[in-house]
N, C-alpha and C positions, 0 to 999 in steps of 0.2 A: 702937523700929523694932522691933528682934529680937523681939518678941512679934508685933506686926503681921504681920511675916510670915510664924509658925513658924503664926499662926492662916491668913494663904492657902492657905499649905500643906495643912496639914488640909481648910480648905475643900476645896480641888483633888482632896485623895483621896478626902474623902466622896464632890465628885463622884462619880469615877471606881469608887467602890466599888456605887453606885446605879448607874453606865452597863452593870459588871460583870450587877449583880443581871439587871437589864432583860437583860443579852444569854442568859443560862441560861436564859429563860426560850423563849430560840428554841426550835428542835428541835436535836434534835445533829447537825445537817447543817451548822450552825452553831457549835459548842464550840468549832474551834480560832482560828477568826477572832475570839470572842468573848474568846479566853485572850490573844492577841496586841494586841486594842485594849486593853485592862488593864495590859499591862505597859505597852505607849504614856503611855497617861494616867497611869501614876507615875509613868515616868521622867519628863513635864513636868511633873508636881509638886512632883517635888524638884530640879529645874533653874531652878524660879522659885523654888522658898523658899530655894533655894540662893542663887543673886546678888542678890535682894531682901534675905538680911540680911548679906549680904556683899560690894558690888559689886568691890569690890576688890580681894577673891580669883583667884588664877589659876584661867583653866578648862582645862581639857583634856577631848581626843575622849573620848567615850563607851564606844567602843572595848577602851578601857584600864581599864573598871571590871568590874566582875564578883559578881556576887553584888546582895540589892536592897540590899544595909545599906553596901553603898561607895560614898561620895559620888558622884554624875556631875558630870564636866568636861567643857566641849567643845575642841574645837579647829577650823581651818579643815581640810574633809578632803581625805585626801595621792589624789596622780594613782596615778590606775592604773597596775598594771604593765605596763609593755609591751614585745615581743619585740624591741623597736629599740637601736638602741646611743644615749644621751642623743649631740643636736646637739653639736660642743665648735665652739669658735672656730677659726677658718679661721686656716691653716698662712702664712707668710711665702710660700715659691711661690705657694699659691691664693691669696693676694690680688691675683696678676696678670691682668691683663685676662679677667676672669668672663665676655665679653661671648662672643658668638657669631661672634669674624671674626677670625681670627688669622697672626703677621704673624710671618717666619720669612727673613733676608736674610742672607747670605755676602758679604763682601767680601776677597780674598785676591791675592797676586802669588805667580807658583810660576814653577818651575824649568822645565817643560816641562805640555806638552797633553797628556796621556793619558788618550782613554776607549776602555773594553771589550778592555785590554791594547795596544791602538795608539796611535803619536805621530799626534796628527791631525793636524801640522803635515807631512811624511813622507805622512801618506796625501793631504791634498791636493795639493803639487805632484805623485805618482805621477798622479793620476787627471784634474788639469788641464790638466799638464806645464809646470807652471810650480811654479820655489823660491818656497817661502811663506818667511816669518824664522821662523828656531830660537831669537829670544832666547824673554826670561821676561815668561809671559803673566798679563796683570792678568785676574780672573774675579769674575763677578758670578753670583750666586743664588737666585733671591727666591721668595718660595712666599707667594702666599696665600689659608689655605685657613677654612673657613665649618662651622663648629660644629654643627649641627643634631640634637643631641642622641646616640640611641640611634640614629636612624637613618644610613645613610654620608653623609662627610663630603666637597664636594666641594673641589676646589682647582687653581689654576693656576700655574701655576709656570716659571720666564725663566730661561735659563740663558746668557749669552754669554759668549766670547773676547776679549778685546781687544790688540789690538799698534801700539801706535801706528809702531811703525817701520817698518812690515810697507808693502812700498811697494805693491801692489796693493788691501788696504780692512783700514784697521782690527776693524770684526769677524771678526775670523776665519772666527769658527759664529755662529749664535741656535739654540736650541734649546727650543722654546715646545712645554710638557705639558699634559694637562687631563687629570684624572680625578674617581676617588672614595677615599677608605677606609673602611671597617668595620669597625669592631675590634669582636670577638663573641670574647672570652676564652675558649681561649684566642690565639683564634686573628687574626690581621690580615691581613686580605684589601682587595686596591690592584686598583685596573684604569684605561687608560686611552688616550690615546692621543700621541706623540711626530711632533712637526714640527722635524726639521730643515733650515736654510739657512745656506749658505754666499753670502756678498753679493758679487758681482763677482766670484765663483769662474767661471766657464764656461770651459769648452773653447771657446778661438776658429770648430772648424769643426764645433763640435756642440751639441745642446742640452746646461743645467749636468749633468750626470751625479752630483754629489754632493749636491741638494735633495732628498729624500727624505722620507717618514710611515710609522710602526710603529704597531700595536696594543701591549701590551701586559699582561701581570696578575703579579704577586707577592703570597705566601704565606709572612705569618712566622709563627713560631710561641714565644706569648711562657711559654716556659719555666718561668717562676717560677710560675706559676698548678699546671704540671704538677711541679715541685719543690717544693711547699710553699715558696720563698724571698719577702722581698722584694721581690728585685730580679735581675730575667732575669740566666743563668747564659752563656747563649751566643747566645739569641737568633736561632736560624737559618730561613734564609730559601730559596727558591727563587723563582727571576722566570724571567720568559718572555716573549719578545717576536720578533711578525713584522713586517717590511718587506712590505707588499701595494705599495708602488709604486718602486723603483729597482729592488733588491737581490733580491727575494722569496723571503726564506730566512728563518729563525731564527737566532738566538740565545741560547741559555739561558744562568742563573747560580744558581751556588750558594753560599749564604756564611755566616760563625760571626762573631761580636762579643763582647767582654764589657769592659763599665766598670770603672776601677779608680779608685773615688773615693778623694783624699786628705780626708780626716777635718778639718772648720776650718777650712780652705786656701781652698776654692772651686775647687779644680786635679781633673780628669777625666780620665785618658790612655785613651781607647779600642783596646784592640786590633783588629785587623780582618783576614780572611783569603778569596778567594772563588776560584772556580776559573769559567771558561767555555769553553762548546762550543756550534760553532755547524754549524747543518747546510742544507743547498742554499744559503749567502747569500755572496754574489759579493765583498760587501765584504771579506770575509775572504780572497779566495782567495789561497793563496800564488803562489812562483813557475811554480811547473806548473799550475796553474791549481784547487787543489782546494782546493773550500768546504765540507768535509764535514770534523770533527774536535776532539778536545779543543784549546783554540785558546791559551788562557793560566791562568795562577796572576797573585794578586796579594795580597801582603801587607802589615804596618802597622802604624803607628798613629796618634791623631789625638789631640790637646792641645787643653782648652779648659780657661782658665783666667779664674773667673769677677770681672769688675770691681765688680760688685754687693759682692763679700765685700771688698777689698782697699781700694776708695773709700770705700763704706759709703754708695753708691748706692741710694733705696727700691726696692723693685722696683717700686713702681705707674709709674716711671718709663722699663717692660722691665725686659729683665736683658740687659745686654753680657758680653761676652767677649772675648778674644784666642786668636786661634784657632794651630797650628801644626800640620801634616800634614811626615809620610816615608813614602815608599812603595819598594817592591822589586817590578816588573813583570818579567815574563818569560815564555815560551814554550813551549809541551808538546810540538810535533810541529812540524816543519820544514816541513811541506807547507801549515800553518796560514799564515794572516800573524796575526804581535805580536813585538810588539819589548819588548828586553831594555834597562828602565833604571830606575835607583837618580831619584827622586827626590824633591821638596818642597815647602813652602812656606807663607807664615803669613798670616795677616789678622784681621778684627773678624768677629764676628757680633754679631746681634739678634734679640730676640726678643719679642714683645709678641702 
């Protein structure tokens, strides 16, 4: 068998030599191509001879061989090098709802209902001249977002504050917000409109002076990109809302926040702070009717404890968490409406 294989190899080499001789007869312009053809033919002859002589011999890539006398071996052609990182298996978090629709629901029980530095129960009573209930508040906050990839993400959000013991209406306030959010790192842009509805809170002698609508915009800086951190440091933001329906004025706000994640526990504590300013907004008019100035500041903490971690709930069933809140709110100028209050609450959050 070995003699036969070597004969075949020599025959192939002879054919290559004849081919080379014919190629040399051509003009000088084809000399380089002829030399390449000779080399290819000789490589083929050596490979064929090697395989036929010993079929069980290991085979490697020919590029690993150097020189005419070195044995030629073959292997699968390696992949071309790429500037992109190789694909990695999805993390546990990435396994959660990779589709185009995302849901975020929060349900909580709070000692008070404060919004933009103002106790809403007192605000409702002052406007409608009816005393509302001051008891604890059950709040629902749900958001539905549509992921359009690199395009802005439309969303719709519903907030409601419920008081079962309220003598006028169980639903003290409904807030319907719709808009879009666009993440263009290091900036997150959001804009939309909010409709405020206070059921059954009309002034007996006038139209409902509470229901109103505003347009708003928000700009958040993702400082993790600028500071080259894995997670944001302060996530500073500025927010502006204009009430074009009832109060015809501006509400401006700026704030920061930072997450403190306790590793391997599922607990994340977020510290928050913000300050508000109003410009010609009658909803924040103080005792003397002033409706312009620095209105309130607020500091607080929010805790989120993952139930997926403690109860080993698979991420494919969504992200479940217990939440807790503690805030302190105070006014900045006596002539502009704001309330001083230490308040908080607890609840659940579901994300999918």
